[in-house]
C-alpha positions as CSV (number, residue, x, y, z in Angstrom):
1,M,-11.6,-59.6,278.7
2,A,-15.1,-59.2,279.6
3,E,-16.2,-55.6,281.4
4,T,-17.1,-55.5,284.8
5,E,-20.3,-53.4,285.6
6,K,-18.1,-50.8,287.8
7,T,-17.1,-47.7,286.3
8,G,-16.0,-44.0,287.5
9,I,-15.6,-40.9,286.2
10,I,-12.1,-39.0,285.5
11,Y,-13.1,-35.5,286.8
12,G,-9.2,-34.3,287.6
13,I,-5.9,-35.3,285.8
14,N,-2.1,-34.3,286.8
15,G,-0.1,-36.5,284.3
16,P,0.2,-40.0,285.1
17,V,-2.0,-39.8,288.0
18,I,-5.8,-39.3,287.8
19,H,-8.7,-38.3,290.3
20,L,-11.7,-39.8,289.7
21,E,-14.9,-38.2,292.0
22,G,-16.5,-40.3,294.7
23,D,-16.1,-44.4,295.0
24,P,-17.2,-46.5,292.3
25,G,-16.2,-49.7,294.0
26,F,-12.7,-50.4,293.0
27,Q,-10.5,-52.4,295.5
28,M,-6.8,-50.9,296.5
29,N,-4.3,-52.1,294.0
30,E,-7.2,-52.9,291.3
31,M,-6.1,-53.4,287.8
32,V,-8.7,-50.1,285.6
33,Y,-8.6,-49.6,282.0
34,V,-8.7,-45.8,281.5
35,G,-10.6,-43.8,278.8
36,E,-11.6,-44.7,275.4
37,E,-8.2,-46.1,274.6
38,R,-8.4,-48.1,277.9
39,L,-4.8,-47.3,278.6
40,V,-4.2,-49.9,281.9
41,G,-3.8,-48.2,284.7
42,E,-3.9,-49.4,289.0
43,V,-5.4,-48.1,291.8
44,I,-3.2,-46.5,294.3
45,G,-5.4,-44.5,297.4
46,L,-9.5,-44.9,298.0
47,T,-11.3,-42.7,299.9
48,A,-14.9,-42.1,300.1
49,E,-15.0,-38.9,298.5
50,K,-12.0,-39.8,295.5
51,T,-10.6,-42.7,294.3
52,I,-6.8,-42.2,292.6
53,I,-5.6,-44.0,289.7
54,Q,-1.4,-44.2,288.0
55,V,-1.6,-44.9,284.8
56,Y,1.2,-46.9,283.3
57,E,1.0,-44.9,279.6
58,E,1.3,-42.0,278.8
59,T,-2.1,-39.6,279.5
60,S,-2.3,-36.8,277.1
61,G,-5.3,-36.5,275.5
62,I,-7.7,-38.2,278.0
63,K,-10.3,-35.6,279.4
64,P,-12.6,-35.0,282.1
65,G,-15.6,-37.2,282.1
66,Q,-14.5,-40.4,280.1
67,L,-15.0,-43.8,282.1
68,V,-12.4,-45.8,283.7
69,Y,-13.4,-50.0,283.6
70,G,-12.6,-51.6,286.6
71,T,-11.1,-55.6,286.2
72,G,-11.7,-57.2,289.7
73,A,-8.7,-57.9,289.9
74,P,-5.2,-57.0,290.8
75,V,-2.1,-56.0,288.4
76,S,-0.4,-59.6,287.8
77,V,1.9,-61.3,285.3
78,T,0.6,-64.1,283.5
79,L,2.9,-67.3,284.3
80,A,3.5,-70.2,282.0
81,P,6.0,-71.4,279.3
82,G,7.0,-68.5,276.9
83,I,8.7,-66.2,279.3
84,L,12.5,-67.2,278.5
85,S,13.9,-65.3,275.7
86,N,11.6,-62.9,275.3
87,I,11.5,-59.3,276.2
88,F,8.9,-57.4,278.2
89,D,7.9,-54.1,279.0
90,G,7.3,-52.8,282.9
91,I,3.6,-54.8,282.6
92,E,4.9,-57.8,280.8
93,R,3.4,-56.8,277.6
94,P,5.6,-58.6,274.8
95,L,7.3,-55.5,272.5
96,S,8.0,-58.3,269.9
97,E,4.6,-58.5,269.3
98,I,3.9,-54.7,269.6
99,A,6.2,-54.0,267.3
100,K,4.4,-56.1,264.7
101,S,1.4,-54.6,265.3
102,G,2.0,-50.5,266.3
103,G,6.1,-50.2,264.7
104,H,8.8,-48.9,266.7
105,Y,6.9,-47.2,269.4
106,I,4.6,-48.5,271.8
107,N,0.6,-47.2,270.7
108,R,-1.4,-46.1,273.3
109,G,-3.5,-48.7,274.8
110,V,-2.2,-51.4,272.9
111,N,-3.4,-54.5,273.9
112,V,-1.9,-58.0,273.5
113,D,-1.4,-61.4,275.4
114,S,1.6,-61.4,277.4
115,L,2.4,-65.1,276.3
116,S,1.9,-66.4,272.8
117,P,-1.9,-68.5,273.0
118,D,-1.4,-70.5,270.1
119,K,1.9,-72.2,270.7
120,L,1.6,-75.8,271.1
121,W,4.3,-76.9,273.8
122,D,5.3,-80.7,273.8
123,T,4.3,-81.0,277.0
124,H,5.1,-84.5,279.0
125,I,2.3,-85.3,282.7
126,T,4.3,-86.1,285.9
127,V,0.7,-87.4,287.6
128,K,-2.0,-89.7,287.1
129,K,-5.8,-90.4,288.1
130,G,-6.5,-90.6,291.7
131,D,-3.3,-88.5,292.9
132,Y,-3.7,-86.0,295.8
133,L,-1.7,-83.2,295.0
134,L,-0.8,-80.2,297.2
135,P,0.6,-76.5,296.3
136,G,3.5,-76.3,294.1
137,T,3.2,-79.5,293.1
138,I,4.8,-80.0,289.2
139,I,2.0,-81.6,286.8
140,A,3.4,-81.6,283.8
141,Q,6.8,-80.9,282.2
142,V,7.7,-78.3,278.9
143,Q,11.1,-77.9,276.9
144,E,10.7,-74.2,277.4
145,T,14.1,-73.6,275.9
146,K,17.3,-75.8,275.2
147,A,18.4,-74.8,278.7
148,I,15.7,-75.2,280.7
149,V,12.9,-77.6,281.4
150,H,9.7,-75.6,282.4
151,K,7.8,-77.1,285.5
152,V,4.3,-76.5,285.4
153,M,2.7,-76.2,289.1
154,V,-0.2,-76.3,290.8
155,P,-1.0,-72.8,291.9
156,P,-0.3,-72.2,295.6
157,S,-3.8,-72.1,296.9
158,L,-5.4,-75.0,295.8
159,E,-5.0,-78.5,296.6
160,G,-6.9,-81.7,295.6
161,Y,-7.7,-84.7,294.1
162,V,-6.8,-86.0,290.2
163,L,-10.1,-86.5,288.4
164,D,-8.9,-86.6,285.5
165,V,-5.8,-86.1,283.3
166,V,-4.6,-85.8,279.9
167,N,-2.1,-87.8,277.7
168,D,1.9,-86.6,276.7
169,G,1.2,-84.5,273.7
170,R,1.4,-80.9,272.4
171,Y,-1.1,-78.4,274.3
172,T,-1.1,-74.9,274.4
173,I,-1.3,-73.0,277.5
174,H,-4.6,-72.5,278.3
175,D,-5.9,-76.0,277.2
176,T,-6.7,-77.8,280.2
177,L,-4.4,-80.6,281.4
178,L,-6.2,-81.8,284.5
179,T,-9.1,-81.9,286.4
180,L,-8.8,-81.4,290.3
181,Q,-11.6,-81.9,292.9
182,L,-10.9,-79.3,296.1
183,S,-12.0,-80.0,299.5
184,D,-15.1,-78.5,299.1
185,G,-16.2,-80.6,296.4
186,T,-16.0,-78.5,293.2
187,E,-14.4,-79.4,290.3
188,K,-11.1,-76.8,288.9
189,P,-9.2,-77.3,285.5
190,L,-5.6,-77.1,285.4
191,T,-3.9,-75.4,282.8
192,M,-0.4,-74.5,282.1
193,T,-0.8,-70.7,283.3
194,Q,-1.1,-68.9,286.3
195,K,-1.6,-65.5,286.9
196,W,0.0,-64.0,289.8
197,P,-0.5,-60.4,291.6
198,I,3.0,-58.5,290.6
199,R,2.8,-57.1,294.7
200,V,2.9,-60.3,296.5
201,P,5.8,-62.2,297.3
202,R,4.8,-65.4,296.3
203,P,4.6,-68.7,299.2
204,T,7.4,-70.7,300.2
205,A,7.9,-73.6,302.8
206,K,11.2,-72.3,304.4
207,R,13.6,-69.6,304.1
208,F,17.5,-71.3,304.4
209,P,20.7,-69.4,305.0
210,A,23.2,-68.2,302.6
211,T,25.5,-71.4,302.8
212,C,26.3,-71.1,298.7
213,P,28.0,-68.5,296.6
214,L,26.8,-67.4,293.3
215,I,30.0,-67.8,291.2
216,T,30.4,-64.9,289.0
217,G,34.1,-65.4,287.2
218,Q,34.7,-61.8,288.3
219,R,38.0,-62.1,290.8
220,I,37.2,-59.2,293.2
221,L,33.7,-60.1,293.4
222,D,34.3,-64.2,294.1
223,T,37.2,-63.6,296.1
224,L,37.2,-60.2,297.8
225,F,33.4,-60.0,298.0
226,P,31.2,-62.9,297.4
227,L,27.4,-62.9,296.6
228,A,25.7,-65.9,298.4
229,K,22.8,-67.2,296.5
230,G,19.8,-66.2,297.2
231,G,21.4,-62.7,298.7
232,T,21.3,-59.3,298.3
233,A,24.1,-56.9,296.3
234,A,24.2,-53.0,295.5
235,I,26.2,-51.9,292.6
236,P,26.0,-48.1,293.2
237,G,28.4,-45.5,291.2
238,G,28.6,-42.2,288.9
239,F,28.0,-42.5,285.4
240,G,30.7,-44.0,283.0
241,T,32.2,-46.0,286.6
242,G,30.7,-49.4,284.7
243,K,27.5,-50.7,286.5
244,T,25.9,-51.7,283.7
245,M,29.2,-53.7,282.5
246,T,29.7,-55.4,285.7
247,Q,26.1,-57.0,285.5
248,H,26.1,-57.8,282.2
249,Q,29.5,-59.7,283.1
250,I,27.8,-61.5,285.9
251,A,24.6,-62.1,283.6
252,K,26.7,-63.7,281.3
253,W,29.0,-65.6,283.3
254,S,27.7,-66.2,286.7
255,D,26.3,-70.1,287.7
256,A,22.7,-68.9,288.4
257,D,20.6,-71.0,285.9
258,I,17.8,-68.2,284.9
259,I,18.8,-64.2,284.2
260,I,16.4,-62.1,284.6
261,Y,17.2,-58.6,283.3
262,I,15.1,-55.4,284.0
263,G,16.6,-52.2,282.4
264,C,15.0,-49.8,284.7
265,G,14.3,-46.4,283.4
266,E,18.0,-46.5,281.7
267,R,19.3,-45.4,278.4
268,G,17.7,-47.4,275.4
269,N,20.8,-48.3,273.3
270,E,22.3,-50.3,276.6
271,M,18.6,-51.9,276.1
272,T,19.8,-52.8,272.9
273,Q,23.4,-53.5,273.9
274,V,22.5,-56.5,276.1
275,L,20.2,-58.1,273.0
276,E,22.9,-57.9,270.9
277,E,25.3,-59.2,273.0
278,F,23.2,-61.6,274.4
279,S,21.8,-63.2,271.5
280,Q,25.4,-63.6,269.6
281,L,26.6,-65.5,273.4
282,I,27.5,-69.1,274.0
283,D,26.2,-69.9,277.2
284,P,29.7,-72.0,278.4
285,K,27.9,-74.2,280.8
286,S,25.4,-76.2,278.4
287,G,26.8,-74.9,275.0
288,N,23.3,-73.1,274.4
289,P,22.8,-69.7,273.3
290,L,22.9,-67.0,276.1
291,L,19.1,-65.8,275.3
292,D,18.3,-69.2,276.5
293,R,18.0,-68.5,280.1
294,T,17.4,-65.5,280.0
295,T,14.2,-62.5,280.3
296,L,14.3,-59.0,279.6
297,I,12.6,-56.5,280.9
298,A,13.0,-53.0,279.1
299,N,11.3,-50.1,281.0
300,T,13.7,-47.1,279.4
301,S,13.7,-43.8,280.1
302,N,11.4,-42.8,277.5
303,M,8.5,-44.9,278.3
304,P,6.2,-43.8,280.8
305,V,7.4,-43.3,284.5
306,A,4.9,-45.3,286.0
307,A,5.5,-48.4,284.5
308,R,8.9,-47.9,285.8
309,E,7.3,-48.6,289.5
310,A,5.7,-52.2,287.9
311,S,8.8,-53.1,286.1
312,L,10.8,-54.3,289.4
313,Y,8.0,-55.8,290.7
314,S,7.1,-58.2,287.8
315,G,10.3,-58.8,287.1
316,L,10.6,-60.3,290.7
317,T,7.3,-61.9,290.6
318,L,8.5,-64.0,287.0
319,A,12.1,-65.0,289.5
320,E,10.1,-66.0,292.4
321,Y,7.7,-68.4,289.9
322,Y,11.2,-70.2,288.3
323,R,12.8,-70.2,291.9
324,D,9.8,-72.4,292.7
325,M,10.6,-74.8,289.7
326,G,13.7,-75.5,292.0
327,Y,15.7,-73.4,290.1
328,H,18.7,-71.1,291.0
329,V,17.4,-67.2,289.4
330,A,19.4,-63.6,289.8
331,I,17.8,-60.3,288.8
332,M,19.8,-57.4,287.6
333,A,17.8,-54.5,288.2
334,D,19.1,-51.9,286.3
335,S,18.9,-48.8,288.2
336,T,16.9,-49.0,291.4
337,S,17.6,-44.9,291.2
338,R,15.5,-44.1,288.1
339,W,12.7,-46.4,290.3
340,A,13.2,-44.0,293.4
341,E,12.8,-41.0,290.9
342,A,9.8,-42.4,289.8
343,L,8.2,-42.9,293.7
344,R,9.3,-39.9,293.9
345,E,7.6,-37.8,290.7
346,L,4.5,-39.4,291.5
347,S,4.4,-38.3,295.1
348,G,5.2,-35.0,294.0
349,R,1.7,-35.3,291.9
350,L,-0.2,-36.5,294.6
351,E,1.0,-33.9,296.9
352,E,2.4,-36.3,299.5
353,M,4.7,-34.6,302.1
354,P,8.7,-35.0,300.9
355,A,11.3,-36.0,302.9
356,E,15.2,-36.3,302.1
357,E,15.9,-34.4,299.2
358,G,12.2,-35.1,297.8
359,F,12.2,-38.6,297.9
360,P,9.1,-39.7,299.7
361,A,8.9,-40.7,303.0
362,Y,8.2,-44.3,302.3
363,L,11.3,-45.1,300.2
364,A,13.3,-47.5,302.8
365,S,10.2,-49.5,303.6
366,R,9.4,-50.1,299.2
367,L,13.3,-50.7,298.8
368,S,13.4,-53.1,302.1
369,A,10.4,-54.6,300.5
370,F,11.7,-55.1,296.8
371,Y,15.0,-56.7,298.3
372,E,13.1,-58.7,301.0
373,R,12.0,-61.0,298.8
374,A,15.5,-62.5,298.0
375,G,16.7,-65.6,299.6
376,M,17.4,-69.1,298.9
377,M,14.3,-71.0,299.9
378,Q,12.4,-74.7,300.6
379,N,9.8,-74.2,297.9
380,L,5.9,-75.7,298.5
381,N,6.9,-78.8,296.5
382,G,10.3,-80.0,298.2
383,T,12.9,-78.3,295.5
384,E,15.3,-75.8,296.0
385,G,15.5,-73.0,294.4
386,S,16.9,-69.2,295.3
387,V,16.5,-65.5,294.2
388,S,19.6,-63.0,294.3
389,I,18.9,-59.7,293.7
390,I,21.7,-57.4,292.3
391,G,20.6,-53.1,292.1
392,A,22.6,-50.7,290.7
393,V,22.7,-47.4,291.9
394,S,23.2,-44.2,290.1
395,P,23.7,-41.7,292.8
396,Q,24.0,-38.2,291.3
397,G,27.5,-36.7,291.0
398,G,29.2,-40.2,292.1
399,D,27.7,-39.1,295.9
400,F,26.8,-42.2,297.9
401,S,26.0,-40.0,300.7
402,E,22.3,-39.7,299.4
403,P,19.1,-41.2,299.8
404,V,18.7,-44.4,297.9
405,T,22.7,-45.4,298.2
406,Q,22.1,-45.0,301.5
407,N,19.1,-47.0,301.9
408,T,19.9,-49.5,299.9
409,K,22.9,-50.0,301.9
410,R,20.6,-50.6,305.1
411,F,18.9,-53.8,303.6
412,V,21.5,-55.4,301.2
413,R,24.4,-57.6,302.7
414,C,26.8,-56.9,299.6
415,F,28.4,-53.2,298.8
416,W,30.4,-53.5,295.2
417,G,31.2,-49.8,295.5
418,L,32.2,-48.5,292.1
419,D,35.1,-45.4,291.9
420,K,35.4,-42.6,289.4
421,S,39.0,-42.3,289.9
422,L,39.9,-46.3,289.5
423,A,37.3,-45.8,286.1
424,Y,39.0,-43.1,285.0
425,A,42.5,-44.6,285.3
426,R,40.8,-47.7,283.1
427,H,41.0,-49.8,286.0
428,F,38.0,-52.3,285.6
429,P,35.8,-53.8,287.2
430,A,36.4,-50.3,289.4
431,I,35.3,-52.0,292.4
432,N,37.0,-50.1,295.1
433,W,38.1,-52.9,298.0
434,L,38.4,-50.2,300.3
435,T,35.0,-48.6,300.2
436,S,33.5,-51.9,299.2
437,Y,32.3,-55.1,301.4
438,S,30.4,-58.6,301.6
439,E,28.8,-59.8,304.7
440,Y,28.3,-63.1,303.5
441,I,31.8,-63.8,304.4
442,S,31.8,-65.8,306.9
443,D,28.7,-67.7,306.4
444,L,30.7,-68.8,303.1
445,A,34.1,-69.5,304.7
446,P,32.7,-73.5,305.2
447,W,31.8,-73.8,301.3
448,Y,35.4,-72.3,299.7
449,T,37.2,-74.6,302.7
450,D,35.1,-77.9,301.3
451,H,34.2,-77.3,297.4
452,V,38.3,-74.6,296.8
453,D,41.1,-75.2,299.5
454,K,40.6,-74.5,303.2
455,R,43.5,-71.9,302.7
456,F,41.4,-69.7,300.6
457,I,40.1,-67.5,303.0
458,D,43.0,-67.1,304.7
459,Y,44.6,-66.3,301.5
460,R,41.9,-63.6,300.9
461,N,42.3,-61.8,304.2
462,Q,45.9,-61.7,303.6
463,I,45.5,-59.9,300.3
464,V,42.8,-57.7,301.6
465,S,45.3,-56.6,304.3
466,L,47.9,-55.9,302.0
467,M,45.3,-53.5,300.1
468,T,44.6,-51.6,303.2
469,Q,48.1,-51.2,304.2
470,E,48.9,-49.5,300.5
471,S,46.0,-47.1,301.1
472,S,48.2,-45.8,304.5
473,L,51.4,-46.6,303.1
474,M,50.2,-43.8,300.1
475,E,49.3,-40.8,301.8
476,I,52.9,-40.7,303.0
477,V,54.7,-41.9,299.6
478,K,52.1,-38.5,298.4
479,L,53.6,-36.3,301.0
480,I,57.2,-36.9,301.1
481,G,57.8,-39.4,297.9
482,A,58.7,-43.6,298.1
483,D,62.1,-42.8,298.4
484,V,61.9,-42.3,302.0
485,L,60.5,-45.8,303.3
486,P,62.1,-48.8,304.7
487,D,62.4,-51.6,301.9
488,D,59.9,-54.1,304.0
489,Q,56.9,-51.2,303.2
490,K,58.4,-50.2,299.5
491,L,57.9,-54.3,299.0
492,I,54.2,-54.1,300.1
493,L,53.4,-51.3,297.6
494,E,55.0,-53.3,294.6
495,I,53.3,-56.6,295.9
496,S,50.2,-54.5,296.1
497,R,50.6,-53.4,292.1
498,V,51.0,-56.6,291.7
499,I,47.9,-57.3,293.1
500,R,46.1,-54.6,292.0
501,V,47.2,-55.1,288.4
502,G,47.7,-58.2,287.8
503,F,44.5,-60.1,290.1
504,L,41.9,-57.1,290.9
505,Q,42.1,-55.7,287.5
506,Q,39.9,-57.7,284.9
507,N,39.5,-57.9,280.8
508,A,36.4,-57.9,279.7
509,F,37.4,-58.5,276.4
510,H,40.4,-61.2,276.8
511,K,38.9,-64.7,276.7
512,D,41.0,-66.5,279.0
513,D,40.4,-63.7,281.5
514,T,37.1,-62.8,281.4
515,C,35.3,-65.2,283.7
516,V,38.1,-66.8,285.6
517,S,37.6,-70.3,287.6
518,L,38.0,-70.2,291.7
519,E,40.4,-72.6,291.1
520,K,42.3,-70.4,288.8
521,Q,41.6,-67.5,291.0
522,F,42.8,-69.4,294.2
523,K,46.4,-70.2,292.2
524,M,46.9,-67.1,291.5
525,M,46.7,-65.4,294.9
526,E,48.8,-68.5,296.2
527,V,51.7,-67.2,293.1
528,I,51.4,-64.0,294.4
529,L,51.4,-64.3,298.4
530,Y,54.1,-66.7,297.7
531,L,56.4,-64.3,295.9
532,Y,55.9,-62.1,298.8
533,Q,57.0,-64.4,301.3
534,R,60.1,-64.9,299.3
535,S,61.1,-60.8,298.5
536,R,60.4,-60.6,302.1
537,S,63.1,-63.2,303.3
538,L,65.1,-61.8,301.2
539,I,64.6,-58.6,302.5
540,S,65.1,-59.3,306.0
541,M,68.6,-61.5,304.9
542,G,69.4,-56.8,304.1
543,M,68.7,-57.1,299.8
544,P,67.1,-53.8,299.2
545,M,64.4,-53.3,297.3
546,S,66.3,-52.4,293.8
547,V,68.1,-55.2,293.6
548,L,64.8,-57.4,294.3
549,K,63.1,-55.1,290.8
550,E,66.4,-55.3,288.7
551,D,64.8,-59.4,288.2
552,S,61.2,-58.9,286.0
553,I,59.5,-61.6,288.3
554,F,56.7,-59.3,289.6
555,D,55.7,-58.7,285.9
556,K,55.7,-61.8,284.7
557,V,53.4,-62.8,288.0
558,V,51.4,-59.6,286.6
559,S,50.7,-61.5,283.4
560,I,49.8,-64.9,284.9
561,K,46.0,-63.9,284.0
562,Y,46.8,-63.7,280.5
563,D,49.3,-66.2,280.2
564,V,47.8,-69.0,281.6
565,P,45.1,-70.5,279.5
566,N,41.8,-71.5,281.8
567,D,42.0,-75.1,280.6
568,R,46.3,-75.4,281.6
569,L,46.3,-74.5,285.6
570,D,49.2,-77.1,285.7
571,L,51.4,-73.8,284.2
572,M,51.1,-72.7,288.0
573,K,54.0,-75.2,288.6
574,T,56.5,-72.9,286.9
575,Y,55.7,-69.6,288.2
576,M,56.6,-71.4,291.7
577,E,59.6,-72.9,290.2
578,Q,60.5,-69.3,288.9
579,I,60.1,-67.9,292.1
580,D,62.6,-70.1,293.9
581,Q,65.1,-69.5,291.2
582,F,64.4,-65.7,291.4
583,Y,65.0,-66.1,295.4
584,D,68.4,-68.6,295.0
585,N,69.3,-65.9,292.0
586,V,69.5,-62.5,294.6
587,V,71.2,-64.8,297.2
588,A,73.9,-66.0,294.7
589,R,74.6,-62.6,293.5
590,N,74.9,-60.9,296.6
591,A,76.4,-63.5,299.0
């Protein structure tokens, strides 16, 4: 890139924060190169006396008096074919390319192309000479991976007539595909590549309300606390409660078209696990490797702090780009707490006045700006797409009253609270059904009625009610034991155990239980509630609970999740027959 004349001189260095003397003419959020090694940085503060820059790399060895070079452009990501099945750092540098030149660790000042400039892509042109193109119009299609067709679009700020267009063929991302005549008569060549500033949301035509769920195959999420496509969810939990595992499960099995996985300040071995698992997994819908529809942004805990801040926005911009093509994208941000800690560190170095627990006063507005970029949208080209954000939160000591969890709670509509005591009892996913909630239930109820069964929401509410009753009965049981309870309450405890172990607990390593269709989820609820109904009528006849428990029917219903394969849902009928048989047997024995 040609250097502009604008340069500044360093006079102060404080970790990743660099102060320049005077005003060299840089703009706010402009990308700059710092020192002789040309480290990537961003302008974050401007006054007449000084300019403040945050550097996305390690700043040791930099001295006052060295130069800072402006680029004249904000920190942006390159948008073109080649993003999928790739792994980038926080500022979209491909780690595989960096490894070729610098080994296992990222060298400072390394400058590599985000996407391969030489790779040829089979391109199918979808417009012809003389067409009038509006912003966002799809001009070409490229088969990026086996699973995803990449749609090359007109940038959001351009429109005009096609003067000239190439034929179908193999082109690189920088080859001109067509020439556009703009309204002022200037000619603009268009390639496959767009640059977009990471802090600016990509424009859309219209935002839709939430009407369709993101189906994850995880029973407690799909049935009790569903997330809509284009929705926002938070997974808070202490260490070892299963945040990363829950996100992995959603990334593997959800019905999103594309997954953007952002490892933000997490341990390196977790990212390694994601890479290893995802490369082996086969997407159940298409039969292609799962990595074909996944992009990973790795910004692990040993990488510079400032780049964490950028990694979330980079991932978000990539997601919006694929949404503009008409895809449903899900973002896994693991974890937003580490991002908030990066904000806190930078804020401390800038000597800003701290707010609660040392976090900056603008923590809430930054979180809201991040989550607000999710949504189900009508794009500029008339297609529909969505970005769903699932952010993990790691509160210290599992304390949900700390600022990051509390502020996240304000901006997300789905809260999947992980519970330490459930995780220690080996109940996974360890989502606490009493503290978690989803505000999408009422919005999604019509969808469940139309696509699964009109009784779905009613059954779900019955299950929630039973689990709530169990919780209040357990208080009594802890004090005086279960023997003193009347039989109808003993039955609630037994049915709740069946729901807890047989429905809410799910085994990620069992081929039939790792991902369950909505139809099977509904049928499982139906069997459990039918057992409850029949048992209740026995108790109302005066049968004691001890007689009911002599039969193994409760354990049989628990094992449905393993015993009924996902492709043999007709077997559910036999359970209904067994429950009727159990009812008749008890009546006959105690008549």
